[in-house]
C-alpha positions as CSV (number, residue, x, y, z in Angstrom):
1,M,0.0,0.0,0.0
2,P,1.6,3.3,-1.0
3,S,2.4,5.6,1.9
4,S,0.4,8.5,0.3
5,A,-2.8,6.5,0.9
6,L,-2.2,6.4,4.7
7,P,-3.7,9.1,6.9
8,P,-1.3,11.7,8.1
9,G,0.7,10.6,11.2
10,P,2.2,12.7,13.9
11,E,5.3,13.4,11.7
12,V,3.1,15.1,9.1
13,S,0.6,16.8,11.4
14,F,3.0,18.4,13.8
15,P,4.4,20.7,11.0
16,L,0.8,21.6,10.0
17,L,-0.1,22.4,13.6
18,Q,3.1,24.5,13.9
19,E,2.1,26.4,10.7
20,E,-1.5,26.9,11.9
21,Q,-0.1,28.3,15.2
22,H,2.2,30.6,13.3
23,Q,-0.6,31.9,11.3
24,R,-2.8,32.6,14.3
25,E,0.2,34.4,16.0
26,L,0.7,36.5,12.8
27,S,-3.0,37.3,12.7
28,L,-2.9,38.4,16.3
29,L,0.1,40.6,15.7
30,R,-1.5,42.3,12.7
31,K,-4.6,42.9,14.9
32,R,-2.5,44.4,17.7
33,L,-0.5,46.5,15.2
34,E,-3.8,47.9,13.7
35,E,-5.0,48.7,17.3
36,L,-1.7,50.5,18.1
37,E,-1.9,52.4,14.8
38,T,-5.4,53.6,15.7
39,T,-4.4,54.6,19.2
40,Q,-1.4,56.5,17.8
41,R,-3.5,58.3,15.2
42,K,-5.8,59.4,17.9
43,Q,-2.9,60.7,20.1
44,L,-1.3,62.5,17.1
45,Q,-4.5,64.1,16.3
46,D,-4.6,65.5,19.8
47,L,-1.0,66.8,19.2
48,G,-1.7,68.3,15.7
49,P,-2.9,67.1,12.3
50,S,0.3,68.1,10.3
51,R,2.5,65.7,12.4
52,E,0.0,62.8,12.0
53,R,0.5,62.2,8.4
54,A,4.2,62.0,8.5
55,T,4.7,60.0,11.6
56,V,1.9,57.4,11.2
57,G,2.9,56.7,7.6
58,A,6.5,56.1,8.5
59,Y,5.7,53.8,11.4
60,R,3.1,51.9,9.3
61,D,5.6,51.4,6.4
62,L,8.3,50.2,8.9
63,A,5.9,47.8,10.6
64,K,4.8,46.3,7.3
65,K,8.3,45.7,6.3
66,K,9.1,44.1,9.6
67,I,6.1,41.8,9.3
68,A,7.1,40.9,5.7
69,G,10.6,40.1,6.9
70,E,12.3,42.9,4.8
71,G,13.7,44.5,7.9
72,D,15.6,41.4,9.0
73,A,18.3,41.8,6.5
74,Q,19.1,45.3,7.7
75,S,19.2,44.3,11.4
76,E,21.6,41.5,10.5
77,D,23.9,43.8,8.6
78,S,24.1,46.3,11.4
79,K,25.4,43.7,13.9
């Protein structure tokens, strides 16, 4: 009987469980980032509208790069 016909065993399901956990963690991090961005926007509005556009945009772009893994190469180079 070919091994592909067998139901997945622990050696197959464990990486899948890890991936599911990883995706849940990423989803939670994205939600927290959005909440932080909303809070920051509100705080910056209290400080002044001209500062909000520049600062929030810069932080949002940096955070998106970090989530995408683009910021890792820079941090490794600076060590």
